[in-house]
N, C-alpha and C positions, 0 to 999 in steps of 0.2 A: 500496031497494037501488040504484036507478039514480042517485038524488041523491048517495049516497055515492060511487059510481063516478065520476060527473061531477066531483065535487070533487077526488077523488084524481087523475084524469087531468089536470085543470086545474093542480093543484099540480106534477105532474111536468113538464108543458110549461113552466110559469112558471119553475121553478127551473133548468131546463136553460139557458134563454136569458138568465136573470138573470146567470148566471155566465160565459156564453160570451164576450161582448165587454166585460166589465166594466172592463178597463183603458183603453178608448179615450178617454174624456174626461180621463183622468189622464196621458196620454202626455207632454204638455209638462212637467207637474210632475215626473214620474218622470225625464225626461231631465235636468232641472235638478238635482234632488236627488242623482241617481246619476252625474252627469257623463257622460252617454251621448248619442250622436247620435240623430237621428230614426230612422234605419234600424235602429240597434241596439235601441232601446227598443220599436220596433214588433214585435220578436220576442216580446214578451209576448202579442201577439194571434196571431201566426203559429204559435207553438209549440202552441197549443191546437188550431187548425184542422188542423195537420199530424197531431197525434195522433188526431183524429177520423177523418181520411182513412185512416189506417193500420188502425184497428180496426173501423170501421163495417161493412165487408162481412161480417165474421165474427161480429158480435154476435148476429144472429138464430139462428145455429146453436148457439151456446153457450146461449142462452136456451131453446132447444128441448130441451136436455139437462137443464138445471138447473131450469127452470120460470120462467115470465114474472114473476110477482110477486116471487119470491125475488131475481131478478137486478135488477129495478127498485129494490127497497128497499135491497138490499146496495150497489148503486152510489151511490144517493143518500146513504146513511150514510157510505160511504167518501169521498164528495166533500167532506164537511165538513173532513177533515184537510188536504188540499192547499190548500183555500180559506183556511183559517186560517194555514197555513204561508207562503202568499204574503204575508199581512200581517205575519208575523214575520220575513220575509227582510230582509237588510240589503244584499244585492248584487243586481245585475241578473241574474247567472247563477242565483242562487237563485230569483228570481221566475220566470224563464223555465222552469227545471226544474219547479217546482211547477205552473206553468200547463200544461206538457206533461202532467203527471199528471192534472190536471183534465180535459184533453181525452180521455184514455183512458177516463174514467169517464162521459162524457156520452152516447155512443151507447147504452150499456146502459140509459139512462133514456129518451131520446127515441125511438129506433128500436123498442125493445121495447114501449114504451107504445102506439105506433101498431099494432104487431102484436097486442097484447092486445085493443085495441078491435075490430080486424077479426075476431078469432077469437071473442070472447066475446059480441058483440052482434048482433042481427038487423040487416039492411042499413039499414033506416030509422033505427034508434036509433044505429047506428055512424056514420052520416053526421052526425047531430046532435052526437054526442059528439066526433067529430073536429073539427067546427067550434068547439066549446068549447076543445078542445086548441089549435087554431091561434090562436084569439083570446088565450088565456092565454100562449101562446108569444110572440106579437107584443108583448103588454103587458110580459112579462118581459124581452124584448130591449130595449124602450124604457127600462124602469125600471133595467135593468142598466147602462145608459149614464148615465142621469140621476142615480141615487142615489149612486154612488161620487163623482161630481163634487161633488155638494152636501155629502156627508159629509166629503170631504177638506178643505173650507174650515173645518170646525169641529173635527174630531177627527183630521185627517191621513189620508193615503192608507192607512196601516197599519190605522187604526181602521175605515176603510171596508171593507176586505177582511175584517176580523174580524166586522163586522156582517153581511156577506154570508154568512159561515160560520154565524153564529147563525140567520139566516133559512133557510139550507139545512137545518140540523138540525131546525128546526120543521117544515119542509115534508116532510122524510123521515119524521118521526114521524107526520105526518098521513096520508101515503100508506100507511104500514105499518098504521095503524088502520082506514083507510077502504076501501082497495082489496080487493075480494073475491079469493080465490085463483082462478086460472084453472082451467077445467074442460074446454075444448074444443080446445086447441091440438094440432097434429099435429107430430110430430118431423120435423126436416129430413133430407134424404138424406145429410147428412154433408159434411165439408169437401172431400173429393175430388170428389164430384159437383158441389158448388157451384163449385169451381175449373174443372171442365170446361165448365160453363155460362158462366162468365165469359169463357173463351177464345172460345167461340162468339159471344158478344156483341161481343167486340173485333174479330171478323172481319166485322161488319155495319157498312158505311160510314155508314149513317144513324144508327145508335146512337152510333158514335164521334163523329160530328159533333155529336150532342146532348150527349155528354159534354164536348166542347169548349165548347159553349155554357154548360153548367153551370160549367166552369172559369172562363170569362170573366165570368160574372155575379158570382160571389163575389169574383173578382179585382178587379172594378171597384168593388164595394161596399166591400171592405176598403181598397183603395188610396185611394179618395176620402174615406171617413169616418175614415181614420187620419191622413192627411197634412193634411187641412183643419184638424185641431185645431192643428197647429203653425203653420199659416198664420194662424189666427184668434187664437192666443195671442200672436203677435208684433204690434208696432206696424203700422198705427195702431189695430188693433182691441183688443188687450190683454185678451182675454176671460179670466175666471177659470175654474178647473175646474168650478164650478157652472154658469156661463154656457155653457161648452162642452157640458156634459151636457144643458142645456136645448135646444141645437141639435138634438138627436136626436129631438125631437118630430116632426120631418119623417118619421121612420120610420112614424108612425101613418097617413101617406097610403096605405101599403100595405094597411091594413085595408079601406079603401074601394075602392081600385082592383082588388084581387083579387076582390071580389064581382062585378065586371063582366067577369071573364075569359071565362066561358062564352059570354056574349052577344057579346063582341068576336070570339072565335074563330069562332062561327057566322056572323058577318057578313063578316069579312075573311079567314078562313083562318089557320092557325097560321103558315105561312111569311111571308105578307105582314104579319101583325101583329107578329111579332118583329123583322123588318127595320125596320118603322116605329118600333117602340119603341126599337131601338138608335139610330136617328137622333134621336128625341126625347130620349133619355138623353144623347146627345152635345151636343144643344142646351143641356140643363140644366147639363152640365159647363162649357160655354162661358160660361154666365152667371156661374159662380163666379169667373171672371177679372175681372169688373167690380168695381172697388174700392168696393163698397157692401154693407154687411152684409145689409140686407133682400133685395137682389138675389142675394147668395150663398145665403142661406137658401132663396129661391125656386128657385134652380138645384138645390140639394140635394134639395128636395121633389120636383121634377120627376124627378130621377134615381131617388129612392127609389120613387116610384110606378111608374115604367117598369120598374125592376129587379124589383120584386115580381111584376109580371105576367109578365115574361120567365121568371122562375123557375117560376111556376105552369104556364105553357104548356109549358116544357121538361120539367118533371117528368111531366106528363101524357103528353107525346109519347113518353117512354121506355116507359111502360106499353103504349101502343098499337103501338109499333114492334117490341117484343120478341116473337118468335114463340113462345118458351117461356121458362121460367125468369124470370118477371117480377120476382120478389123479388131475384134476383142482379143483374138488369139495373138495378133501382133502386139496389141497393147499390153498384154500380160508379159510377152517377151521383153518389151521395153522396160517394164517394171522390174523383172528379175535381173535384166542387164544392168540397170543402174543401182539396184541393191547390191549387186556384186561389186560395182565400183565403190560404193560407200564402204563396204566391208574391206575391200582391198586397200583403201586408204588408211585404215585404222589397224586391222589385225596384224599385218606384217611389222607394225611398229614394236610389238612385243619382242619377237626374236631379233629385230634390228637393234633394239636398245641393249641387248645382251651379247649378241654375236656379230653385230655390224652387218655389212652388206651380204656376206654369206648366209646369215640367218634369214634375211628377206628372200634371197634366191631360193633357199631350201623350201620355204612355204609356197613359193610360186611353182616350183617343180612338182610339189604335191598336187596343187590345183590342176596343172597341166595333165598329170596322170589321171586325175578324176575326170577331166574332160574326155580324154581318150577312152576311158572305161565306160562312161555313160553312152558315148556314141557307139562303141563296139557292141554293147549289150542291147541297146534299145532302138537304134535307128534301123529301119528297114527300107531298102532301096525301092521295093515295089510300091511303097506308099506314095512315091513321087510319080 
């Protein structure tokens, strides 16, 4: 039973992040074929993260009414349609619309899967299965950037999205067959009670500062890994979509660095660690200004490793900072996190259009300074 459950949970995590950032390696190609600018075509990423931000806080409540497995499987099956329709779209507006629909369907998969694991398994097994989920999610995020770029060179970007739709359908069928129906979940107090809890969280300066950190983390990730594609697709690098997809192997640094998070927090403390990581991330971004592809990749790897640990520390800090209503506190964090991703996909397009890659790096450095400032001013270690 546990092996079936492990496989189903891994499939859910994998397929969510396979789809989430799938256009990133294709952005220069889409801009060329659709006659759009970098800022415009980046909406194919921002639309999805915005949709996630809008629906994430309420997903758990809906699942508590309809049932965990039912929501997970229904969302995965429904995800097949907009994924295929992205590949069948002929305009940028059509792609952006269907990417937004994709975003509406992702939280019912990833958020409810985590809730399912927490409810249905004993603590020791839940920790193990959550680790499997996170590993599958990381691999899905990597492959979701690599695979479309490689496929686009042989079957076009439309064929790449149709392939993702087929993979999503297979994964949905796997989860439907393998995931046991939930037995132990408790119903939520309802939307009104959740809304009151959220208002209390927004009156907590430490939590608000942590939400700002989450905003900044995904802003920086999306800004850097979106606009670096345009930088590297242009002379003198002239990377193809497949080669751009391969650049995202640096995301795998997060798998190793996050394993060290607990030890690093114990040694340095959350506040000192995140301030230092923001500085290290800024150093990595500075390296991407060096006109050397290996140095740029190194800078991106440093940024990815730093960012994953920042995200892990900030997420954990939400749980220990919330006096009550931890689920709604984490839900708010997810909302701010993905709003940051939406803004990070669009706002840097303005300086990028005028100053190129250095303009995008400049706005990222400002955001990293804000992250460090919020943490230094508002985080208190004794809250943990």
